[in-house]
Structures are given as structure tokens and as C-alpha cells.
Phi, psi and omega in degrees: 000128180290113190290329184290315180300314180303314177303318183298312182302312186295318178302316176295320178288346181281102189308138174300327173303316180296318184299314175299317186295323182289325175293322173297318179292314178304318180296319177293321181299321185289329177293323185263007183294180197248175186280307197272001194311283187242324190231043177264158167268009176278142177254162178108191187286139169228160170227152182222148170247129184229156167218151183212156172235161174225148188283344179220087182291162185213191181275016165251314183229131186279186178301322185228138174232155178226156184183200181204168182222151179228115185213175177228135176243124184284154171306139187102237189231353178282145172205160184220145181207155167252155192218146173227136181229132169266120189263355173131172182227137175244140178254144180240149176212144177263122184209140180052041172073026175203163183264139182243146180250141181224136174273349184239135175298321183305334184266358181274122174289073190274347186062237184273353183279131185276165179304315176303325184269352182289129187255354178255101180195170173218153179246150183240128182234157172228123176246123188232160171221127189212165171202159185188206185234147173219168181196186177205143170239106180071239181261006184258110174267161183217153177205160173216145185206157176219150185190198182234150180224135175256105173279119190239138173245117186250124180276159172282174187291348181289348172294340174294324179261341186232088184296332175295319179293319177301318182288322174295312184292329171297327177288115176208197178294341174296332190115209169272062183208170175238015185228131167221126173267139170228166177253145182237142166226136183217160178207157178185191175226159180227137178213133353281143188293337190247008186264152174297340176224131188213160173262157183223140168230140180210161173238132182238135172246135183249132178250132183259125180288338181269356189231153182273139170303342179271000179291149181301131177075011180306308174294326178295321186272346181254007177251127184238138172248118188255144170231139182219169173239132179234140181239109187266127178261338184273167175302152181255136177222170176262002179299133178092004179293142175280000000 
């Protein structure tokens, strides 16, 4: 499947209302967000709820993703975290002697079958691990991190009974596989840096080992803009301020 073409189709199919809803939810979350996520001076365990959008979705990551993080910030500036992102769902249907993929349920000729009863689909997930450094200037926190991301494509149970569906749903920009390891780099800001609840904004770039950086739309589809909410459970201190 041509990843750039898939991205173009999905971008057009992603309704403006859903796009606005993701931004609204993420914005609301960022207002209530936390201290310790990436750029806090707090130490201890923290949890975060995040949402992200990308300019050019594809068959690995949809236009909008939601997820969470769980991490630990050591005294000083080091931090490490694990991350999960739900990256979207694809529906499949058989028409004109072949299987077709649709990122939108509205485009599936389902007849009288409801979305909940449709058995031909796949879910996309991303699980990551990263670490980095953070600091603060006044009430503005900043951070940078690098890590790895495991992109997973999980097929529905129908794959056990319909080998043709399994073959079609397995084929994606990953290739003939359902797993892809990538490298990630991100940076961002947190405000207010010393509060127990703070807002966060970040940009992440994902590097694909199986694709060339010169591909059309490489940066567009691999750049993600995050807004998040973080809940810090550790004590707050002024140690480590810049």
C-alpha cells in the first residue's frame, strides 16, 4: 500500500468536527495538566494523559491519537517514561473480488450490519519508552527526550477464519508485518513549571528505519503535535531550576 496515498485519503476523511474535538479535549486537558511530566522540577512518579495530531496521517497513525504516559523524574533533571497511544482503526470490506480498507465507517458498504457487529477491522497501537533532560526558567519548564516506539497492528478475530482478510489487513506501510520499531525525538514546554498541575505542549519526530527520509511527506506524516495533562505524585522542590 502506498503510504503517502493512504495518508492523503485519511486526511480527507477525517472530519473537521473530530479534528476540532481532539484539539478541544487536548486543550482542556492541558489546562488541568501536571507538574512532573517532562520539564518539571518535581521528583517522583507522574502520570500523563496526552493527545496528538499529525498533518499527514497514514496506515500506521491516524489524524489524531490519544494515550497516556507513566514515568519517573529523578532528582535533578533526568526523567524516564513509558507511553501508550491508540493510533486508530481501519475497517475492511470485500467488493469487486478484492478487499478494501477504509479509515472511516461511513465509507463501508455494511448494509444492515452495525459498526459494533462488523468483524473485519484492525486496530493500531503504539507503545514507547523514552528518557531525557528537563529544566525550568521561572514558571516555564522545558524538556527534551529520545526513545523508541513499537508500532503494532492488531487484527480482529476474523483473521483466524478468513485468510484473505488476514493477508490484506497485514499489508501496510510496515510491509508484510504487524510490528515496526521506530526512533523518536521530542521537545516541549510545561507551564506553570512549579505547580502541582500544569499544561504541556510538545513536538515529536518519529524516524522510520524501513523508509527513506526523502520520501514525499516523510516529515509531515512523522511529526506529531502533543497537548497533555500530567499528574505529579512526588514532592515539589525548587532543585534543578535554571
